[in-house]
N, C-alpha and C positions, 0 to 999 in steps of 0.2 A: 403224545401218550409217550409215560417215562417210566422205565422199570427200576424198581428201586432194591438192591439185590445186598442192602445189609443183614448181618445176622442177628438173629431174636435172643436177646441176652438174658431177660427176664419176662415170664409169663404168669399173670395169676390167673384161676379160673376159679370160679365158685359152681357149688351143685347143691341143690336140693330134691328129696325125697320122702316118700311117705312111711319107707322102709330101708333096716341097715343093709340088708342084703344089696337091694339096688342103688345104693347109692355107691356100694363098694364096688359092683358093676360098672357103674358108669365112671367112677374114677379108675379103675385098671383099663376101662376103653380108651381113655383120655392119655392115659400111662404110655399105654401102645403108640396110639396116634403120636404125640408129641417127640418119642424117640426116633422118628423118623426125622423130624426138623431138629434133631442132635440138642433135646432138653429131657433134663432129669432132676427127679423130684426132689426140692430142697428141704423145702417145709411143709405140713399139711396140719390144719389146725379145724376140730368139729365140733358141733354142738348138739345137742338133742331140745328143742322147743314143745312144750307141750299148750296145747290149743286149751284155752281155759271152757269155751263154748261147748266143747264136744268132748276135751280129754284124750285127742289123738295126737300122736308126737309127731313132730317134722325133723328129719336130720338133715342138717346142713354139713356143709364142709368147704374149706378155702385151700386151693391147693396153689404153691408155689412153686413154677417153673423154672430152671437155672440150666443156660448154656453147660453142655457136656465141655469140662477143661479138655482141650487139645495140648498134648505135648510133642 
């Protein structure tokens, strides 16, 4: 077994929820977790989709995390 100690430079995570409040809470929780990995938010893209069969909205987001620059 080998252990790889390379740093994570980029990470993309996808989120989906039935409410905007839950989507925001999920993203905030992941931001806090990724700060421990020395990653910060680089870009966020979000969308709202409406289901044609029942009219309910689905909220989605893609969050791009990047390594915090060290100086």
